[in-house]
N, C-alpha and C positions, 0 to 999 in steps of 0.2 A: 441364461443359457438356455438350450431350448435341450426339449426332450428330442427322443428319437422318431418317435412316433407323431409327435405335435402339428396339429393343423395346423396352417397356416391362416389370417381370416382371408376372405375374398379380397377384399380390397391390399394382398401385401401383392410387391411390393407399395409403400406409399407413392401417390405420387410428387413429383420432381413441384418442387415452388416454378411461382413463374419467375422468368429472365425481370429484373428490377432495369426502372424506365434510367434510361439515363440522357441527356441533353442534347445528346446528337442523334438522339430518336426520334422527338421532337421536335419541332420542324414549326418558328415563329415564321409567317411570312411578313415582312416589313412594309411595310408604303413607300412610293418613289420618294417623298420628301424625306423620309427615316432613313431611308438606303444612302438618299443624299447626303445627308447628314455626319452619314457613321464616315462613310467614304471621304470626306471632306476634311471629318477628325482625323482619320488615316494619314491622309495625305500629309496636314499638318504636320505630325506627330511626323512622319517619318525625316521631311526635311530637318524640322528642329534634333532630330538623333541625328543625320548625315551629314549638318554642321556640326555636333558637338565633337571640341578639339582632342576628348578624351577619348568616343567611339575612335577618332580617326587615327590617334597613338596606337590605341588598343588590335585596330586590324595594321595600323604598318607591324607591328609590334609578332605582333602571331597568337596574338589573345580572343577570348572565346568574346568576352565581353570588355568593359571599363568597368565593373567590382574589380578584377585584377588590382586597378590600383589602388582602392580601397581597405584593397587586403595589405597589400603593401606597407599603406601608411598603419593599417592596423597593428602590423607586429612593425614597425619600426620603431609604434609611441609604446606599446609592449616589449622591448630592447627585443628582440627574439633575432 
């Protein structure tokens, strides 16, 4: 508890700590070949994802992801 006439130090209030670095604040430049490989992997994953029957079924039934079917399967096996 502060005394009524207590003098605060000259560096009061203490300075705020620096903001933490986040990955979004740091940019890692990719070479052209690394960028092309990343795009190729992304396109391949999207093609596989779009062709997945569970993804199509989830979309048709209004679910956000195919995980809904796994959760239903777990509930059935637990007897819920």
